[in-house]
KOLMIDO-449541 format. One line per field, with one value per residue (C-alpha): x, y, z; residue number from 0. Coordinates in nm, 4 decimals, always signed. Example, Ala and Ser with C-alpha at 12.3 -4.5 7.8 and 13.67 -1.06 7.14 Angstrom:
BEGIN
px = +1.2300,+1.3670
py = -0.4500,-0.1060
pz = +0.7800,+0.7140
num = 0,1
***
This chain:
BEGIN
px = -0.0189,+0.1084,+0.1806,+0.0608,+0.3147,+0.2826,+0.0910,+0.3876,+0.2990,+0.2468,+0.4874,+0.7905,+0.6728,+0.7075,+1.0367,+1.1748,+1.0561,+1.1486,+1.4800,+1.5120,+1.4571,+1.7204,+1.9153,+1.8336,+1.8590,+2.1945,+2.1560,+2.3710,+2.3488,+2.1934,+1.9934,+1.6517,+1.3799,+1.0141,+0.7888,+0.5228,+0.2304,+0.4534,+0.5678,+0.2121,+0.0967,+0.3953,+0.3757,-0.0402,-0.0534,-0.1866,+0.0646,+0.0192,+0.1626,+0.4612,+0.5005,+0.5063,+0.8195,+0.9835,+1.0202,+1.1591,+1.4306,+1.4360,+1.5964,+1.8280,+1.9855,+1.8545,+1.6252,+1.6454,+1.3561,+1.3661,+1.0457,+1.0621,+1.2822,+1.1572,+1.2902,+1.6478,+1.8996,+2.0261,+2.3706,+2.3149,+2.3866,+2.6215,+2.6139,+2.2215,+2.2183,+2.4629,+2.2926,+1.9616,+2.0499,+2.2257,+1.9174,+1.7451,+1.7160,+1.8385,+2.1892,+2.2500,+2.2464,+2.4676,+2.6942,+3.0044,+3.2427,+3.1544,+3.1497,+3.4958,+3.6144,+3.4744,+3.6237,+3.9403,+3.8753,+3.7940,+4.0411,+4.3799,+4.2214,+4.2726,+4.6499,+4.8062,+4.6432,+4.7478,+5.0575,+5.0852,+4.9550,+5.1066,+5.4144,+5.3098,+5.1455,+5.2831,+4.9890,+4.8102,+5.0512,+5.1200,+4.6892,+4.7564,+4.9964,+4.8385,+4.5395,+4.8331,+4.9362,+4.6468,+4.5820,+4.8928,+4.7063,+4.3566,+4.2096,+3.9015,+3.7743,+3.4914,+3.8091,+3.9980,+3.6871,+3.6709,+3.9989,+3.9952,+3.7101,+3.8972,+4.2119,+4.0409,+3.7899,+4.1048,+4.2905,+4.0175,+3.9728,+4.3408,+4.2982,+4.1105,+3.8491,+3.5110,+3.2727,+3.4444,+3.4351,+3.0584,+3.0136,+3.2575,+3.0553,+2.7407,+2.9071,+3.0843,+2.6775,+2.7230,+3.1266,+3.0759,+2.9290,+3.2942,+3.4773,+3.2833,+3.5727,+3.8601,+3.9791,+4.2136,+4.4627,+4.4966,+4.4974,+4.9163,+4.9117,+4.6610,+4.8653,+5.1407,+4.9662,+4.8334,+5.2165,+5.3244,+5.0412,+5.1568,+5.5079,+5.5335,+5.2810,+5.5039,+5.7748,+5.5763,+5.5580,+5.2633,+5.2568,+5.3772,+5.1123,+4.8291,+4.9115,+4.9585,+4.5988,+4.4558,+4.6200,+4.4550,+4.0537,+4.1154,+4.2081,+3.8380,+3.7753,+4.0482,+3.8351,+3.5253,+3.6137,+3.5096,+3.5918,+3.6718
py = +0.0174,+0.3344,+0.5425,+0.9246,+1.2017,+1.4903,+1.8098,+2.1129,+2.4162,+2.6690,+2.9335,+2.6339,+2.5668,+2.9788,+3.0021,+2.7692,+2.8961,+3.2745,+3.0930,+2.9783,+3.3709,+3.4323,+3.2619,+3.2353,+3.6005,+3.6361,+3.8058,+3.9317,+4.0341,+4.4125,+4.3837,+4.4854,+4.1930,+4.2907,+4.3848,+4.2068,+4.3039,+4.2304,+3.8709,+3.7673,+3.8366,+3.6347,+3.3801,+3.3496,+3.3996,+3.6144,+3.8725,+3.7393,+3.3395,+3.5408,+3.7274,+3.4033,+3.2952,+3.5606,+3.5638,+3.1904,+3.3859,+3.6120,+3.4723,+3.2948,+3.5941,+3.4588,+3.8574,+4.1162,+4.3933,+4.7323,+5.0217,+5.2282,+5.0148,+4.6831,+4.3503,+4.2917,+3.9685,+3.9807,+3.8262,+3.4310,+3.5668,+3.1706,+3.2303,+3.2080,+2.9217,+2.6856,+2.7929,+2.7130,+2.4141,+2.3081,+2.2887,+2.0337,+1.6757,+1.4880,+1.6679,+1.4123,+1.1183,+1.1521,+0.9339,+1.0310,+0.8347,+0.9945,+1.3796,+1.2849,+1.1790,+1.5430,+1.7591,+1.5431,+1.6315,+1.9347,+2.0438,+1.8207,+2.0121,+2.3212,+2.3234,+2.4037,+2.7147,+2.8410,+2.7507,+2.9652,+3.2295,+3.1951,+3.2962,+3.5626,+3.6909,+3.6698,+3.8148,+3.4253,+3.2611,+3.5356,+3.4569,+3.0980,+3.0991,+3.3864,+3.0935,+2.8197,+3.0323,+3.0967,+2.7641,+2.7435,+2.9672,+2.7816,+2.6846,+2.5347,+2.2957,+2.5198,+2.8218,+2.5402,+2.4463,+2.7515,+2.8432,+2.5038,+2.6393,+2.9436,+2.7706,+2.5463,+2.8325,+3.0849,+2.7781,+2.7310,+3.1018,+3.1618,+2.9946,+3.1880,+2.9682,+3.1129,+2.8859,+2.6128,+2.7710,+2.8564,+2.5180,+2.4173,+2.6497,+2.4071,+2.1018,+2.2380,+2.2372,+1.8524,+1.8317,+2.0340,+1.7479,+1.5490,+1.8057,+1.7194,+1.3787,+1.6380,+1.5821,+1.8228,+1.5772,+1.6017,+1.9462,+1.9565,+1.7162,+1.8434,+2.2224,+1.9943,+1.9452,+2.2375,+2.3949,+2.1121,+2.2280,+2.5604,+2.5153,+2.2524,+2.5703,+2.7956,+2.5695,+2.5064,+2.1451,+2.0699,+1.7010,+1.6966,+1.9466,+1.6493,+1.4323,+1.5909,+1.7212,+1.4171,+1.2807,+1.5613,+1.5568,+1.1913,+1.1661,+1.2460,+0.8314,+0.6992,+0.8413,+0.7936,+0.4237,+0.4522,+0.1532,+0.2699
pz = -0.0208,-0.1302,+0.1561,+0.1449,+0.0891,+0.3735,+0.2368,+0.2493,+0.4165,+0.2047,+0.3572,+0.2741,-0.0535,-0.0880,+0.0548,-0.1418,-0.4216,-0.3015,-0.2758,-0.6230,-0.7504,-0.5941,-0.7203,-1.0639,-1.0818,-0.9253,-0.6951,-0.4182,-0.0608,-0.0307,-0.3989,-0.3534,-0.3815,-0.4903,-0.2326,-0.0488,-0.2608,-0.6275,-0.4658,-0.3209,-0.6616,-0.7765,-0.6248,-0.6257,-0.2542,+0.0017,+0.1658,+0.5341,+0.3930,+0.2025,+0.5053,+0.7442,+0.4390,+0.4204,+0.8180,+0.8419,+0.5622,+0.7568,+1.0877,+0.8775,+0.7507,+0.3591,+0.3128,+0.5406,+0.5819,+0.6970,+0.7267,+0.3992,+0.1845,+0.2135,+0.0867,-0.0074,-0.0075,+0.3375,+0.5129,+0.6219,+0.9976,+1.0602,+1.3783,+1.4403,+1.2465,+1.4767,+1.7566,+1.6511,+1.5551,+1.8354,+2.0539,+1.8122,+1.9513,+1.6749,+1.6785,+1.9646,+1.8153,+1.4929,+1.4073,+1.5429,+1.2911,+0.9867,+1.1949,+1.2915,+0.9343,+0.8005,+1.0538,+0.8767,+0.5822,+0.5568,+0.7742,+0.6585,+0.3342,+0.3543,+0.4689,+0.1833,+0.1453,+0.4978,+0.4348,+0.1659,+0.2610,+0.5868,+0.4107,+0.2166,+0.5763,+0.9232,+1.0785,+1.0291,+1.2137,+1.4467,+1.5551,+1.5422,+1.8027,+2.0196,+2.0002,+2.1294,+2.3960,+2.5730,+2.5857,+2.8314,+3.0336,+3.0525,+3.3869,+3.2873,+3.0701,+2.9167,+2.8267,+2.6286,+2.4905,+2.3178,+2.2467,+2.0759,+1.8709,+1.8091,+1.6890,+1.4259,+1.3157,+1.2690,+1.1450,+0.8204,+0.8050,+0.7224,+0.4153,+0.2997,+0.1604,+0.3365,+0.1135,+0.4181,+0.6728,+0.6475,+0.6514,+0.9292,+1.1433,+1.1159,+1.1897,+1.4713,+1.6102,+1.5651,+1.7129,+2.0535,+2.1995,+2.1394,+2.2957,+2.6325,+2.5948,+2.6885,+2.9978,+3.2287,+3.2387,+2.8001,+2.7772,+2.7419,+2.4909,+2.3312,+2.3571,+2.2268,+1.9373,+1.7976,+1.9061,+1.6294,+1.3760,+1.3419,+1.3651,+1.1147,+0.8583,+0.9872,+0.8406,+0.4985,+0.5945,+0.5032,+0.5358,+0.8532,+0.9760,+0.8041,+0.9551,+1.3375,+1.2568,+1.1699,+1.4110,+1.6320,+1.5064,+1.5301,+1.9252,+1.9281,+1.8600,+2.0969,+2.3823,+2.3432,+2.1664,+1.8283,+1.5727,+1.2345
num = 0,1,2,3,4,5,6,7,8,9,10,11,12,13,14,15,16,17,18,19,20,21,22,23,24,25,26,27,28,29,30,31,32,33,34,35,36,37,38,39,40,41,42,43,44,45,46,47,48,49,50,51,52,53,54,55,56,57,58,59,60,61,62,63,64,65,66,67,68,69,70,71,72,73,74,75,76,77,78,79,80,81,82,83,84,85,86,87,88,89,90,91,92,93,94,95,96,97,98,99,100,101,102,103,104,105,106,107,108,109,110,111,112,113,114,115,116,117,118,119,120,121,122,123,124,125,126,127,128,129,130,131,132,133,134,135,136,137,138,139,140,141,142,143,144,145,146,147,148,149,150,151,152,153,154,155,156,157,158,159,160,161,162,163,164,165,166,167,168,169,170,171,172,173,174,175,176,177,178,179,180,181,182,183,184,185,186,187,188,189,190,191,192,193,194,195,196,197,198,199,200,201,202,203,204,205,206,207,208,209,210,211,212,213,214,215,216,217,218,219,220,221,222,223,224,225,226,227
***
């Protein structure tokens, strides 16, 4: 017996059509969109339904609505998206193995770009080294975790590959729970690992930087006794 397909809410359909409109027209953040009346007529829906859809997109930063200006293409607020997703209970049931492996693929993949840019811009090394130095004065687990997040995001930022940075920000929501496996006794080895990554990049030794970072992220598997 065939199952009845669930009906999509009209606001979700409108939201998808509005996103398709933004893509098909090649619009960028700041570009104006038609007003509510025009969009409602174009999509064949009520202004109330349209407003529900735009409010949902506005929450994520996909569109912006300003009095006297109307609707425009917005800038996605990754902090808001990740914070919102972090409350979803399904995230705590995610399979850890592909999440850890995804982090390894993303972060080791950017290291050649980081090393190249570091050779051209000394401030990249200074920023990463500054975080490692702050690790050494951390006294609480949460402080260590916050610095770890900052280090890995700074590493991705240094690559100049902004799409990967955005994707990693979303992945952090899933990965955050695994940082709880870090024990205070492991801080020292963790600091040493971060330092080796920075040193290898400074020396242009991408191969060893990749090996070190792969082992560093993969250590969550050992702590959690996750088998390959």
